[in-house]
N, C-alpha and C positions, 0 to 999 in steps of 0.2 A: 533731536527730539524723539525720533522713533526708538533708538537706543535707551534712553532715559525712561522712556515710558514703557519699554519691554522690560527693563530690569526691575522696575517697581512692580509691574504685574507679576512677573515670575518669582521674585524673592519676597515681596510682601503683599501680594494680592491686592495692591493698590493701583487704581486706575487713575492716571494723571490726565488732565485735559488736553483735547486735541483740537486745535494747535495750542501751544502754550501763548497765553496773553503777552502783548508787547507794550512798551513804555519807553518814551524818550528819555535821554539822561535829564533833560531840563525838567520835565515833569516829575521824574523821580526825585530830583533834588528839591523842588518847589514843595511837593506833597509831603514827602517822607524824610528829607533832609539826609538821604543816602543814595548813592547809586547802586547799592545793593539791598533794596528794601525788603523788609519783613512784613508780607501782606497778611500775616494771620493776625495782626494787630489792627483793630477796626479804626482807630482814630487816626487822623492825619494832621499835617501843619496847615493852618488856615490863616491865610493873608486877612487881615483885619484893617488895613489902613484907612479905608473909606469910612470906617465907624468912628475913628478917632483922630482924624486930620484937624479938626477943630478944638479940640479940648486944650485947655490951659494945663498942659501937663508935657514938658518939653522932652521927657524922656520918650514919650509916644509921638507927639505931634511933629517933631523935627524929622526923625526918620519916616515917618508916615507921609511926608510931604518932599523926600528926597529920593528920586528915581533909582538911587545907587543903593537904597536901603530898604527895609522892610520892617514892618511889626507884623509878628504871627502868633498864633496861639494853638495849643493843644486842648482839647476838652477832654478830661480824664473822668470816665463813668465812675459816678461813686466815690470821687476823690475828694468829696468836702468832708468826708470823715477823717481826713489827714489831719493829725495835730500840728500845730505851729513849728514844733521842733522838727517833725518829719518834711514839713515844707523847707525849713532852713538847710536840712541834709541835701535836699534836692537843689537848693540854691547851691550850695559849695559844690556839688557835682557838676552842674552846668557851667561854673566858672573854671573847671579843669579843661573844657573845651571852647574857652572863649568869651563866656557871657560875664558882663559886668554885674549883673543882677538878676534877679527872677521876680516879676509882678506877677501876682497871683488874685484871683477872685473866686470866692466860694459861692456857689448858687444855692442858696436856701430855698428861694420862692420865685420862679419864673413869673407868675402872675402879677407879682408886685413890682415889676421892673427894678428901677435903681433901688428901691427899698428892700427888695429881696437879695442884695448882694452883700457880701461881706469881705472888706478887702482894705488894706490900708490906703489903696488908690482910689476906692470909691468916691472920695471927696473930690477928686478931679474930674469926675464924670457928670454928664447931665443925663436926662433921661434919654435923649435921642441916642447918645453914644451907648449907652447901656443895653437899650433895646435893639439896637442894631448889633452890637456885640452878640447878644443872645440868638439873635437871628441867623446872623452868619456863622457862628459856631454850633448851631443846633443843641444848645445846652439845655439839661434837663433838670429838675429839683435833685439836689444831692451831688452835682458834677463840680468839678473843680477846672477852672480855666489857668493854664500856665503861659505866661507870654515872654516872647523875646523879642528885642528890638535892636536895630544896628544894621550893619552892612549885611547884604544878602547871604554871602557865603558864610559868614560868622553865624548868623541866626540860623541857617539851615544845619549847621554843623552842631551846635550845641542843642537846639531842639531836637534834632535828629537822634542823638546819642540819649537825651533825657527821655524821648518817646520810648526807647528800647527799655531803658533802665525802669521807668515807671510800669510799664506793662509786665515785665517780668516780676518785679517786686509784688504787685497787686493781683497777680494771677490773670491778666488781661490779653494773653497770648492763647488764641485760639488753637484747637487741635486740628492736624491735617497738614497737607503738602501744597505749597503755593509756588510753583515754577513761574518765571518771568523772563522774558528776553528784554535788556534794557540796550537801546540803539541810540544812534545820533549822539555820540560823544562829542564834546569841543574838540578841535585840533589844537588849539594854543590857549595858553594862559599867559597873562602880564605878570611880570614879577618887578615891583617898584624898585626894590632894593638894587637890583641889577639894570634896571631900566630897559630890558628886552623881553621878547615873546620866548617861551618855552613850550616845547612839544607836551601836550598832556600825557600822551603815552608814549609813542617814540615817534622819530622824524620820517619813518616810511609807511604810515599809514596813509591810504589815499583818501582825499576830500572828496565829498558829495559834489559839490561844484569845482570842476577843474579849470574854470576859467582863471588864466593866469593875473590879468589885470585885476579882477575882484579879490582874489586871494591877498594881492599886494596891497590892496586899499583898506580892506577890512578883515584882518587876520581873526580878530576877537570873535566875529560872527560866524567863522568857517566851521562846518559840521564834518565829521571824519565817517567813513565807513568802518566804524568800530561796533563791537556789539560783544554783551556779556549775556552769559545765562546765570540766572540766580535762582536760589531755592531756599526758602525759609529764612532768608537774610544772609546767606552764605553765597559768595560768588563760586560756582562750580566750573566755570569755564569762560575763556576770553579770546577774542580773536579779532581779526580785521581783514578787509581787503587792502592788498598792498599798492603801492605806487609801481607801475610798470613802464613809465615814461621818464627819459632822463630829463626833458626840459622841466616837467613837473617836480621832479626830485631836486633840480637844482634850485627851483624857486622856493621850495620848501626850506632848503638849507639857507638861502639868502634871508628869508623872513627871520629865522633863527639866529641870524648874525654870524652865519658861517660864511666866510667868503670863499672865493673861488680856490684860492691856494689851500686854505684849511679843508675844503671839501675834497681836494685830490689828495691831501695828505692822509686823511682821515678815512674816506669813502672811495678814493678814485677805482678801486676794484669794482665796486658797485655802479658806478657811472659808467664805467667802461663796458660793463655787462649789458646795462640798459641801452647804451649806444647801438649795440648789435641786434637788439630786439628782444622783448620778454613778454611772454603772454600774461593776461590778466590773470591774478592770482590771490589767493588768501586763505584762510583755514581758522582753525580755534585750537587753542591749548586747553585740554579738557582735565578737569581734576577729578579723575576717577576715587582717588582717595579720599577727597573731600566728601563725594556723594555717599562713599562707604562710612565715613564717620556720622554722616546725619542718620543713614539707614540703621546704623547699629545703636543709635542713640548715645553714642559718645560724645565728650565734649573736647577730646584732644585728638588730633590727627595722628599722633603717636600710636594710638591705640590699634590703628588699622593697617600701617604700613609695615613693611616685612624687616626693614631695618632702620628703625627710628635712632636718630642722633639725640645725644643729651645737649644741654645748652653749651657745654664746652666742645662740640662737633666730635665727640667720639662715639663710636658705634658699640654698644654692648653686646651684640649679636657676634661680630667678627673681631672685635677688639682693635679695630682700627681708630687711630693711627698706630701702626705697630713699626718695629724696627726694620730699617733698610739696610739691604746687603751693601757692602762696599763696591761690588762690581755694578748695581744698579745706580749708585751715586756717580761712580766713573762714568757710565754711560751717557749720564745726564750733565757730566762735567760740574758737578756740584760736590763741594768741599764743606765739611762740618768742622767748624772751630769750637773748641770747648772753651769757656771762660776761666780765666785763671783763678784759682781758688784763693782767698785771703789767707 
């Protein structure tokens, strides 16, 4: 933090907050649909299940009553001015990120309740639902409500992307710098296709709760000692505290479906090192080039790094990859065979 604050103060005469605010991963995903939220955008994802559990509209009522699902909304200031064509374009955009559709409501007159709303779904609402939606979203005259319904991760994904898209299109991204620490990342995620747990980051991050029995009984609720530093929607650094106990590391491998023999074959060197004792340790991988990209107002990291690579992995500065000498190939026991020409 001190390094980032110093750099901004010296280079740009900008005073960043001290300390940086912190937010858990769960809160970031719930409120912004992203683990690297751009806090320059004022509106958030708002869960509105309580307002529409009772309505005769299964697209809303079924997920609103399912604990694994969610109905959420974003309230776009001044968005009621958008045309139907523009809203349809945002619907197609949301579909790229998992949405099946995009319900919307134009708020013409808050004081009139349901009668002040313009939407294809208004006929499915009653006064109670309409007034509760307006209250929960804090909508004002001229605003637009965009809704997402479905599984919680899916809703977070497409509404999070839609939030960024709409804000940038309509000029609703505030000026300034908004750093943030995102903490308490989950340790594991369940993959239904392979019917097993996977490490969200990597299998060497330490859990907050190191009780072996609780880890085994409820992996999905396990929180890791992982953390990212985010700036204006960019992750500029990520790190963790690592596992330094052999028993704990072995337990993590077993949760991930890695048996004892596989663990020895793949990570035997690590388990052996941990057996002899290892101090608690951790760190962060910091993206100085990402911060430089933001500070310079660039849109591509290639503008600020010394030797940018093209999409074909060639370096225009050094002309790499270049010809390799026969002596070098011989040292590495590599032989190049040219295909026969037709």
